C-alpha positions as CSV (number, residue, x, y, z in Angstrom):
1,X,-76.9,141.7,6.2
2,X,-79.2,138.4,6.8
3,X,-76.5,138.0,10.1
4,X,-76.7,141.2,11.2
5,X,-80.3,141.3,11.0
6,X,-80.9,138.2,12.8
7,X,-78.3,139.7,15.5
8,X,-80.7,143.1,16.0
9,X,-83.8,140.6,16.0
10,X,-82.0,138.3,18.7
11,X,-81.5,141.1,20.9
12,X,-84.3,143.7,20.8
13,X,-86.7,140.1,21.3
14,X,-84.4,139.9,24.2
15,X,-84.7,143.1,25.9
16,X,-88.6,143.2,24.6
17,X,-89.4,139.6,26.6
18,X,-87.1,138.8,29.4
19,X,-86.7,140.3,32.5
20,X,-83.9,141.7,34.1
21,X,-81.3,139.1,36.2
22,X,-82.1,136.2,34.1
23,X,-79.5,133.9,33.1
24,X,-78.8,134.2,29.3
25,X,-79.1,130.1,30.0
26,X,-82.4,130.9,31.6
27,X,-83.9,132.6,28.6
28,X,-82.3,129.9,25.9
29,X,-83.8,126.7,27.8
30,X,-87.7,128.7,27.6
31,X,-90.3,128.2,25.8
32,X,-90.6,131.0,24.1
33,X,-86.8,131.2,22.9
34,X,-87.5,130.9,18.6
35,X,-85.5,128.3,18.2
36,X,-87.5,125.2,20.1
37,X,-91.0,126.5,19.9
38,X,-92.4,124.7,17.2
39,X,-89.9,122.4,17.0
40,X,-90.9,118.3,16.6
41,X,-91.7,117.6,20.5
42,X,-89.7,114.2,20.1
43,X,-86.1,117.3,20.3
44,X,-87.1,118.1,23.4
45,X,-88.1,114.7,25.7
46,X,-91.7,116.1,25.8
47,X,-92.8,112.7,26.0
48,X,-90.2,110.9,26.9
49,X,-91.2,112.9,31.0
50,X,-95.0,112.6,31.2
51,X,-96.0,111.3,34.5
52,X,-99.0,110.6,36.9
53,X,-98.9,113.0,38.9
54,X,-100.5,110.5,41.8
55,X,-96.9,109.2,40.9
56,X,-94.5,112.1,41.2
57,X,-95.7,113.1,44.8
58,X,-92.9,111.4,47.5
59,X,-90.8,111.2,44.7
60,X,-86.9,111.5,46.2
61,X,-85.1,114.5,44.7
62,X,-81.9,114.1,44.0
63,X,-79.6,117.0,43.7
64,X,-77.0,117.7,40.5
65,X,-73.8,116.7,43.7
66,X,-76.1,113.7,44.0
67,X,-77.1,114.3,47.3
68,X,-81.0,113.4,48.8
69,X,-82.3,117.1,49.5
70,X,-86.0,115.8,50.1
71,X,-89.1,114.5,48.5
72,X,-92.0,116.0,45.8
73,X,-94.3,116.5,48.6
74,X,-96.8,118.9,46.2
75,X,-97.0,120.2,42.8
76,X,-98.3,123.8,42.7
77,X,-100.3,124.1,38.9
78,X,-102.6,126.5,37.6
79,X,-105.3,124.5,35.3
80,X,-105.8,128.1,33.2
81,X,-102.4,128.6,31.3
82,X,-102.0,124.9,32.0
83,X,-98.0,125.5,33.8
84,X,-96.3,124.2,36.9
85,X,-96.4,127.2,38.6
86,X,-93.6,125.3,41.0
87,X,-92.8,122.6,43.2
88,X,-92.8,122.2,46.9
89,X,-90.3,119.4,48.2
90,X,-90.0,118.5,51.9
91,X,-86.7,118.7,53.2
92,X,-85.0,117.5,56.4
93,X,-87.4,116.4,59.2
94,X,-89.0,112.9,60.4
95,X,-91.8,111.8,60.0
96,X,-93.4,115.0,59.2
97,X,-92.4,117.2,61.8
98,X,-89.2,119.9,61.6
99,X,-89.8,119.3,58.3
100,X,-88.9,122.2,56.1
101,X,-90.8,122.9,52.6
102,X,-88.7,124.4,49.8
103,X,-90.5,125.8,46.5
104,X,-88.9,124.9,43.6
105,X,-89.2,126.0,39.6
106,X,-90.1,123.0,37.7
107,X,-87.2,123.7,34.8
108,X,-83.8,123.3,37.6
109,X,-85.9,119.6,37.4
110,X,-83.4,117.0,34.4
111,X,-85.8,114.0,34.8
112,X,-89.8,113.9,34.8
113,X,-90.4,110.3,35.9
114,X,-88.4,107.1,37.2
115,X,-87.6,106.9,41.0
116,X,-86.0,109.6,42.2
117,X,-85.7,112.3,40.4
118,X,-82.8,114.4,39.4
119,X,-82.3,118.5,39.6
120,X,-79.7,120.6,38.4
121,X,-78.5,122.5,41.5
122,X,-76.2,121.3,44.2
123,X,-77.4,120.2,47.5
124,X,-76.2,124.0,49.3
125,X,-78.3,125.6,46.9
126,X,-80.7,124.1,47.1
127,X,-81.3,124.4,51.3
128,X,-81.4,128.6,50.3
129,X,-84.1,128.7,48.5
130,X,-87.7,130.4,49.0
131,X,-89.5,128.2,51.9
132,X,-92.8,127.3,51.2
133,X,-94.5,128.9,54.8
134,X,-98.2,127.9,56.2
135,X,-99.4,131.5,54.7
136,X,-98.4,130.1,51.3
137,X,-100.3,126.8,51.5
138,X,-103.8,128.7,51.0
139,X,-106.5,128.9,48.5
140,X,-105.5,133.1,47.6
141,X,-102.1,132.9,48.4
142,X,-100.8,129.5,45.6
143,X,-101.0,132.6,42.5
144,X,-99.3,135.4,43.5
145,X,-96.8,136.3,41.1
146,X,-94.7,138.2,44.1
147,X,-93.8,134.1,45.3
148,X,-93.9,132.8,42.2
149,X,-91.2,135.2,41.3
150,X,-88.9,135.1,43.5
151,X,-89.0,131.4,43.2
152,X,-87.4,131.5,40.1
153,X,-84.9,134.4,40.4
154,X,-83.2,132.3,42.8
155,X,-83.1,129.3,40.7
156,X,-81.9,132.0,37.5
157,X,-85.1,130.6,35.9
158,X,-87.1,132.6,32.5
159,X,-90.5,134.5,34.3
160,X,-92.4,133.0,31.3
161,X,-95.6,135.6,32.3
162,X,-94.1,138.4,32.5
163,X,-95.8,141.0,29.8
164,X,-94.0,143.6,28.1
165,X,-96.1,146.4,30.4
166,X,-97.3,144.5,33.4
167,X,-93.7,143.2,35.9
168,X,-93.1,139.8,37.3
169,X,-94.1,139.8,40.3
170,X,-97.7,141.5,39.6
171,X,-100.8,140.2,39.9
172,X,-101.6,136.9,40.3
173,X,-103.1,133.2,38.7
174,X,-106.8,132.4,38.8
175,X,-107.1,128.8,38.7
176,X,-105.1,127.7,41.1
177,X,-104.6,124.0,42.7
178,X,-101.9,121.4,45.0
179,X,-102.4,118.8,42.5
180,X,-103.5,116.1,45.2
181,X,-106.4,118.8,45.8
182,X,-107.3,118.1,41.9
183,X,-107.5,114.9,42.2
184,X,-110.7,113.8,43.4
185,X,-112.5,116.8,42.2
186,X,-115.6,116.7,40.8
187,X,-115.9,118.1,37.0
188,X,-119.8,119.5,36.4
189,X,-121.0,121.1,33.0
190,X,-121.5,124.1,31.9
191,X,-126.1,122.8,33.0
192,X,-124.5,122.1,37.0
193,X,-124.6,118.2,35.6
194,X,-121.8,115.7,37.3
195,X,-120.0,114.5,35.1
196,X,-117.1,112.8,36.9
197,X,-114.1,113.3,39.0
198,X,-110.6,114.0,38.4
199,X,-109.1,111.2,38.2
200,X,-105.2,112.0,37.9
201,X,-103.9,114.9,35.8
202,X,-100.2,114.1,33.8
203,X,-97.2,116.1,33.8
204,X,-94.0,116.4,32.0
205,X,-92.7,118.6,35.0
206,X,-89.6,119.3,33.6
207,X,-91.3,121.4,31.6
208,X,-93.1,122.8,33.4
209,X,-96.4,121.7,31.6
210,X,-99.8,119.6,32.6
211,X,-99.8,117.5,29.4
212,X,-103.8,116.7,30.6
213,X,-107.1,116.5,32.9
214,X,-108.2,112.7,33.3
215,X,-112.0,112.9,34.3
216,X,-113.5,109.3,35.3
217,X,-116.9,109.9,33.4
218,X,-120.0,109.6,36.5
219,X,-121.7,106.4,36.8
220,X,-124.9,107.7,35.1
221,X,-123.8,108.5,31.8
222,X,-123.0,105.2,30.9
223,X,-119.7,105.2,29.6
224,X,-117.8,101.7,30.2
225,X,-114.7,101.6,31.9
226,X,-112.6,104.5,30.0
227,X,-110.5,107.6,31.9
228,X,-110.6,110.8,28.9
229,X,-108.4,113.0,28.8
230,X,-109.0,116.8,28.9
231,X,-106.9,119.8,27.8
232,X,-106.5,121.8,31.8
233,X,-108.1,125.0,30.1
234,X,-111.2,123.3,29.3
235,X,-111.6,123.2,33.2
236,X,-112.8,126.3,34.9
237,X,-113.0,126.8,38.1
238,X,-116.6,126.9,40.4
239,X,-117.6,130.6,42.6
240,X,-117.8,127.8,45.1
241,X,-113.7,127.0,44.3
242,X,-115.0,123.6,45.3
243,X,-116.1,122.2,41.7
244,X,-114.6,122.4,37.8
245,X,-116.5,123.3,35.1
246,X,-116.2,121.9,31.8
247,X,-118.9,122.7,28.2
248,X,-119.1,118.6,27.8
249,X,-121.9,116.3,28.0
250,X,-122.5,112.7,27.6
251,X,-123.1,113.4,23.7
252,X,-119.9,115.3,23.8
253,X,-117.8,112.6,25.4
254,X,-118.8,109.5,24.0
255,X,-117.2,110.2,21.3
256,X,-114.1,112.6,22.9
257,X,-110.9,110.6,22.5
258,X,-110.5,108.0,25.6
259,X,-108.6,104.8,27.4
260,X,-109.2,102.1,29.0
261,X,-108.9,102.9,32.9
262,X,-105.9,99.8,32.5
263,X,-104.1,100.9,29.6
264,X,-102.1,104.6,30.1
265,X,-100.2,103.8,26.5
266,X,-101.5,106.8,24.9
267,X,-100.1,109.4,27.2
268,X,-97.0,109.7,25.0
269,X,-98.2,109.9,22.5
270,X,-98.1,113.5,21.1
271,X,-100.7,112.5,17.7
272,X,-103.2,111.0,20.3
273,X,-102.4,114.3,21.9
274,X,-103.3,116.2,19.9
275,X,-105.9,114.7,18.8
276,X,-107.3,115.3,22.0
277,X,-106.5,119.2,22.1
278,X,-108.1,119.4,18.6
279,X,-110.9,117.9,19.9
280,X,-112.1,120.9,22.5
281,X,-110.8,123.2,20.7
282,X,-107.0,124.0,22.3
283,X,-104.6,125.0,20.9
284,X,-101.7,122.5,21.5
285,X,-98.9,123.9,22.6
286,X,-96.5,121.3,22.0
287,X,-97.3,121.1,18.0
288,X,-97.7,125.1,17.4
289,X,-95.5,126.7,15.4
290,X,-96.4,130.5,16.6
291,X,-93.4,132.8,17.5
292,X,-94.9,134.4,19.9
293,X,-96.3,132.3,22.3
294,X,-98.9,135.1,24.8
295,X,-98.7,134.0,28.7
296,X,-102.1,134.2,29.5
297,X,-104.0,132.7,33.3
298,X,-102.6,135.8,34.9
299,X,-104.9,139.2,35.8
300,X,-102.7,142.4,34.4
301,X,-101.2,140.5,31.9
302,X,-100.9,142.6,28.5
303,X,-99.0,139.3,26.7
304,X,-96.6,141.3,24.0
305,X,-93.6,138.9,24.1
306,X,-92.1,141.2,21.0
307,X,-93.5,144.4,18.6
308,X,-94.4,144.2,16.3
309,X,-90.9,145.9,15.1
310,X,-89.6,142.6,15.7
311,X,-92.3,140.7,14.1
312,X,-90.9,142.6,10.6
313,X,-87.4,141.9,11.3
314,X,-88.2,137.9,11.8
315,X,-90.5,138.4,8.6
316,X,-88.1,139.7,6.4
317,X,-84.9,136.9,7.4
318,X,-87.4,133.8,7.1
319,X,-88.4,136.0,3.3
């Protein structure tokens, strides 16, 4: 009976939360998979693939058949959802002339640190991927799900942002940037006071996640030679799209988790990371025990991953 109920749950969950055309392998790798979501961080190598964004830019990308296919040109992130939406790889050309820019989902990367980055597709497959054109390289276009879905579908990757009542190619993300534009952005608090600027963004490329946004506090705050890690969704985009806003103050930062500018060792410490998220009242996605996470950061997304009946079946199965 338990086995039959388990099969019913699995089938119903797949029908309700997985868009058509996505491979079984992609579903198993998705963060909605109940076997992987909420498991200890060590199991999915969350902390072994931590890297600063500025160190990823320019890195060589190698295909599954060990061919050089290009270098990381940029990484498109959405701060509200805390996700890497896609990665732009510059391919071919000479000294920038004739270079073709190709967009790939972060989930095809099998490594997120080291001298070279490896993807799990061959050079031929990579070469036919959707291009990142000049028309796409605009603030108003970066977060359009019609394009993001095209990129993910080409590589058979799961459209994690799809809601039960909203198609994966509808709507857009709100707080979307090229990562090299985020670095250096001014940060103000809700009182319009200067709090500093973004020093870096810490990413897990294969997981497609923003781990932290690193704040370098303004000198007027007199907080020493320290950097402060914030969850990305603690930062909202100002109406002029030129600055980020956070509900922080000098006193708030004074008691916040921080580290010395020349010591980044805490970045890969899951306990310290959980402390950061807890301090700012944000959900630590890498520690969650939720079975039904809701997609965030996109207009028109209902985020209903599983129906009430499926939830009931899961509860009965787990008794």
